[in-house]
C-alpha positions as CSV (number, residue, x, y, z in Angstrom):
1,M,0.0,0.0,0.0
2,S,1.3,3.4,-0.9
3,E,2.0,5.9,1.9
4,L,-0.7,8.6,2.5
5,K,0.9,11.9,3.6
6,A,-1.0,14.4,5.7
7,E,0.0,17.6,7.4
8,N,-2.3,17.3,10.4
9,L,-4.6,14.6,11.8
10,Y,-7.3,15.9,14.1
11,Y,-9.3,13.7,16.5
12,L,-11.6,14.0,19.5
13,G,-9.2,14.1,22.4
14,P,-7.4,14.2,24.6
15,D,-5.1,11.2,24.3
16,G,-6.7,8.0,25.6
17,S,-10.0,8.6,24.0
18,N,-11.6,6.0,21.8
19,A,-11.2,8.4,18.9
20,H,-7.5,8.5,19.7
21,A,-7.4,4.7,19.5
22,A,-9.3,4.8,16.2
23,M,-6.8,7.4,14.9
24,Q,-3.9,5.1,15.6
25,K,-5.6,2.2,13.8
26,F,-6.4,4.4,10.8
27,M,-2.7,5.4,10.6
28,Q,-1.8,1.7,10.5
29,V,-4.4,0.3,8.0
30,C,-4.1,3.3,5.7
31,N,-0.4,3.8,6.0
32,I,-0.7,7.4,7.0
33,D,2.4,9.5,7.5
34,V,1.3,12.7,9.4
35,K,3.4,15.6,10.7
36,N,1.1,16.6,13.6
37,K,-1.5,14.6,15.5
38,I,-3.9,17.2,17.1
39,P,-6.5,16.3,19.8
40,C,-9.6,18.6,19.7
41,A,-11.9,19.5,22.6
42,N,-15.1,18.6,20.7
43,I,-16.4,17.2,17.4
44,K,-17.3,20.6,15.9
45,T,-13.8,21.9,16.4
46,A,-12.2,18.8,14.9
47,L,-14.4,18.9,11.8
48,S,-14.2,22.7,11.3
49,A,-10.4,22.5,11.3
50,L,-10.5,20.7,8.0
51,K,-12.2,23.7,6.2
52,N,-8.9,25.7,6.2
53,D,-6.5,22.8,6.1
54,L,-6.3,21.3,2.7
55,S,-3.9,18.4,3.3
56,S,-5.2,17.1,6.6
57,L,-7.5,14.4,8.0
58,C,-9.9,14.0,10.9
59,V,-11.1,11.0,12.9
60,L,-14.6,11.1,14.5
61,P,-17.1,8.6,15.9
62,I,-20.2,8.2,13.8
63,E,-22.3,5.3,15.3
64,N,-22.4,3.1,18.4
65,S,-24.0,-0.3,18.3
66,I,-26.1,0.5,21.4
67,E,-26.9,4.2,21.2
68,G,-27.0,4.6,17.4
69,I,-25.8,7.6,15.4
70,V,-23.5,10.2,17.0
71,R,-25.7,13.2,16.5
72,E,-23.0,15.8,17.0
73,T,-20.8,14.2,14.2
74,I,-23.6,13.8,11.6
75,D,-25.1,17.2,12.3
76,N,-21.8,19.0,11.9
77,L,-20.9,17.0,8.9
78,L,-24.2,17.8,7.2
79,R,-23.7,21.5,8.0
80,L,-20.1,21.7,6.9
81,D,-19.9,24.2,4.1
82,D,-17.2,22.4,2.2
83,S,-18.3,19.7,-0.3
84,L,-14.6,18.7,-0.9
85,V,-14.3,17.2,2.6
86,K,-15.3,13.5,2.1
87,I,-15.6,10.4,4.2
88,Q,-12.4,8.5,3.3
89,G,-12.6,5.4,5.4
90,E,-14.4,3.5,8.2
91,I,-13.3,1.3,11.1
92,S,-15.1,-0.3,14.1
93,L,-13.6,-0.7,17.5
94,P,-14.9,-2.7,20.5
95,I,-15.7,-0.4,23.4
96,N,-15.1,-1.5,27.0
97,H,-16.1,1.1,29.6
98,L,-14.4,1.2,33.0
99,L,-15.2,3.2,36.1
100,L,-12.1,5.2,37.1
101,S,-11.3,7.3,40.2
102,T,-8.4,8.7,42.2
103,G,-10.0,7.0,45.2
104,N,-10.4,3.3,45.8
105,D,-13.8,3.0,47.6
106,V,-16.6,2.5,45.1
107,S,-19.2,3.1,47.8
108,K,-18.2,6.7,48.2
109,I,-18.8,7.7,44.6
110,N,-21.5,10.4,44.3
111,Q,-20.7,11.9,40.9
112,I,-19.8,10.2,37.6
113,I,-18.7,12.1,34.5
114,S,-18.2,11.1,30.9
115,H,-19.2,11.6,27.3
116,P,-23.0,11.5,26.8
117,Q,-22.7,8.3,24.7
118,A,-20.6,6.5,27.3
119,L,-23.1,7.5,30.0
120,A,-26.0,6.2,27.9
121,Q,-24.2,2.9,27.1
122,C,-23.8,2.2,30.8
123,A,-27.2,3.7,31.9
124,N,-28.8,0.6,33.4
125,N,-25.7,-0.5,35.3
126,L,-25.2,3.0,36.6
127,Y,-28.8,3.1,37.8
128,N,-28.4,-0.2,39.6
129,I,-25.0,0.4,41.2
130,F,-25.2,4.2,41.7
131,P,-28.9,5.1,41.9
132,N,-28.2,8.4,43.6
133,A,-25.1,9.5,41.8
134,E,-25.1,12.7,39.8
135,L,-24.3,12.0,36.1
136,K,-22.4,14.8,34.4
137,Q,-21.7,15.1,30.6
138,V,-18.3,16.3,29.2
139,S,-16.8,16.4,25.8
140,S,-15.0,13.0,25.8
141,T,-14.2,10.0,28.0
142,S,-10.5,11.0,28.1
143,Y,-11.4,14.5,29.2
144,A,-13.5,13.0,32.0
145,A,-10.4,11.0,33.1
146,S,-8.2,14.0,33.0
147,K,-10.7,16.0,34.9
148,I,-10.9,13.6,37.9
149,K,-7.1,13.5,37.9
150,E,-7.1,17.2,38.2
151,L,-9.8,17.4,40.9
152,Q,-8.3,14.6,43.1
153,N,-11.7,14.0,44.7
154,P,-12.2,10.3,45.6
155,Q,-16.0,10.8,45.5
156,I,-16.0,11.5,41.7
157,A,-15.5,8.9,39.0
158,A,-15.1,8.9,35.2
159,I,-16.3,6.4,32.6
160,A,-13.3,5.8,30.3
161,N,-11.1,3.0,29.0
162,E,-8.0,1.2,30.3
163,T,-5.7,3.4,28.3
164,C,-7.0,6.4,30.2
165,A,-6.4,4.6,33.5
166,K,-2.8,4.1,32.6
167,I,-2.2,7.6,31.2
168,F,-3.7,9.4,34.2
169,N,-2.7,6.8,36.8
170,L,-6.3,6.2,38.0
171,N,-7.7,3.3,40.0
172,I,-10.1,0.9,38.2
173,L,-13.2,0.6,40.4
174,K,-15.4,-1.3,38.0
175,K,-14.8,-3.2,34.8
176,D,-17.2,-4.2,32.0
177,L,-19.6,-1.3,32.9
178,N,-21.3,-1.5,29.5
179,D,-25.0,-2.6,29.6
180,E,-24.4,-4.7,26.5
181,K,-21.1,-6.6,26.2
182,D,-20.9,-6.5,22.4
183,N,-20.4,-2.8,22.3
184,K,-18.8,-1.3,19.2
185,T,-18.3,2.2,17.7
186,R,-17.8,3.1,14.1
187,F,-15.4,5.8,13.2
188,Y,-15.0,7.9,10.1
189,L,-11.7,9.2,8.5
190,L,-12.6,12.5,6.9
191,G,-10.6,14.9,4.6
192,R,-9.8,15.8,1.1
193,I,-7.0,13.3,0.6
194,S,-7.9,9.6,-0.1
195,P,-6.3,6.3,0.7
196,N,-6.2,3.7,-2.0
197,I,-9.6,2.0,-2.3
198,C,-9.4,-1.8,-3.1
199,N,-11.8,-3.9,-1.0
200,E,-15.4,-3.8,0.2
201,G,-16.8,-0.4,0.8
202,K,-19.7,2.0,1.2
203,T,-21.1,5.2,-0.2
204,A,-22.8,7.8,2.0
205,V,-25.2,10.4,0.8
206,V,-27.4,13.1,2.3
207,L,-30.6,14.1,0.5
208,S,-33.9,15.9,1.0
209,T,-37.1,14.7,-0.6
210,K,-39.8,16.7,-2.3
211,N,-42.6,17.7,0.1
212,K,-45.3,15.3,-1.1
213,S,-46.9,12.0,-0.1
214,G,-44.7,9.0,-0.8
215,A,-41.6,11.0,-1.6
216,L,-39.3,8.9,0.6
217,C,-40.9,5.7,-0.8
218,D,-40.0,6.8,-4.3
219,V,-36.4,7.3,-3.3
220,L,-36.2,3.8,-1.6
221,K,-37.8,2.2,-4.7
222,I,-34.9,3.5,-6.8
223,F,-32.4,1.7,-4.6
224,A,-34.5,-1.5,-4.5
225,K,-34.8,-1.4,-8.3
226,H,-31.0,-1.5,-8.7
227,D,-30.5,-4.1,-6.0
228,I,-28.6,-1.7,-3.7
229,N,-28.5,-2.5,0.0
230,L,-29.0,0.5,2.3
231,S,-27.1,-0.4,5.4
232,Y,-28.1,2.7,7.3
233,I,-30.8,5.4,7.2
234,D,-31.4,8.3,9.6
235,S,-33.3,11.5,9.4
236,R,-32.1,14.8,10.8
237,P,-33.9,18.2,11.0
238,S,-33.0,20.4,8.0
239,K,-32.9,23.5,10.4
240,K,-34.9,25.4,7.8
241,G,-38.4,24.7,9.1
242,L,-40.5,22.4,11.2
243,G,-41.3,19.1,9.5
244,E,-38.4,19.5,6.9
245,Y,-35.8,16.7,7.1
246,L,-32.5,15.6,5.6
247,F,-32.0,11.9,5.1
248,F,-28.5,10.4,5.8
249,M,-28.0,7.1,4.0
250,E,-25.2,4.6,3.7
251,M,-25.2,1.9,0.9
252,E,-23.0,-1.0,0.1
253,G,-20.6,-0.4,-2.8
254,F,-18.6,2.5,-4.3
255,D,-20.0,5.4,-6.2
256,T,-17.9,4.2,-9.2
257,D,-20.1,1.0,-9.4
258,I,-22.4,1.3,-12.4
259,K,-25.6,0.5,-10.4
260,I,-24.9,3.1,-7.8
261,K,-24.0,5.7,-10.4
262,T,-27.2,5.0,-12.3
263,A,-29.4,5.1,-9.1
264,L,-27.9,8.4,-7.9
265,N,-28.6,9.9,-11.4
266,E,-32.2,8.7,-11.3
267,L,-32.7,10.1,-7.9
268,N,-32.4,13.7,-9.1
269,I,-36.0,13.9,-10.3
270,Y,-37.3,12.8,-6.8
271,V,-35.2,14.9,-4.5
272,N,-34.6,18.6,-3.9
273,F,-31.0,18.1,-2.8
274,L,-28.5,15.3,-3.0
275,R,-24.8,15.3,-1.9
276,V,-22.4,12.4,-1.9
277,L,-20.6,12.6,1.5
278,G,-18.0,10.0,0.4
279,S,-17.3,6.6,-1.1
280,F,-14.9,4.7,1.2
281,Q,-13.3,1.5,2.2
282,V,-14.4,-0.4,5.4
283,Y,-11.2,-1.4,7.1
284,K,-11.0,-4.5,9.4
């Protein structure tokens, strides 16, 4: 595989986050040579950095197997006013949430902080184990770990991973905190520069239908007609008016495949807006 050179590689940080782990895996599977690896405080900052950075990449979470789409990523991607920024690749990572603290007495914990997705993925266990604990949302799991290290309060815990426990020298009070054990998160590699595409892949689009009865059904019939498997569909408010939506869709195959090219061309008479967000390889 040829080397992919990038000036900067942005990701949801700080170091120790699941996005940091995904970034490292993308560097390996895509053979990325990058000058600067830059952690960002939130998803909007990471994605916005690509607008003025022509030779850089970004790694962000897009979907969790338990909680579904990461709204912050998809909303900021759909609002990004730069059609040259594309999804360049996808990987999935297993997620194992731990309860970390500077203290070592789990019975004293009265506040738990983490990313909203992590809190949601552990919601039932948190309710059963800590029914009276305050749950506080922060920008990432690794930021939560860094925060409790800074506070040095044995009554506060963070939900994060084992890497964070090592980086911030925190005690592991609980393992396997996930409600569901088969917990995985998909991550996107985004940017203007592309790795070589060779194996199985996907194409992602966003579209808005005409405001009439059966409009979405007409769109879906086009995909069915060309035997295209839609692996994901989600609707997001258009931000233009109540009841107006954008539809985010992922389909199996590349946009160079004749059946996908034909289907996307046929869609034009059924939609008000259509944008290809990327055609990308799914890395194992």
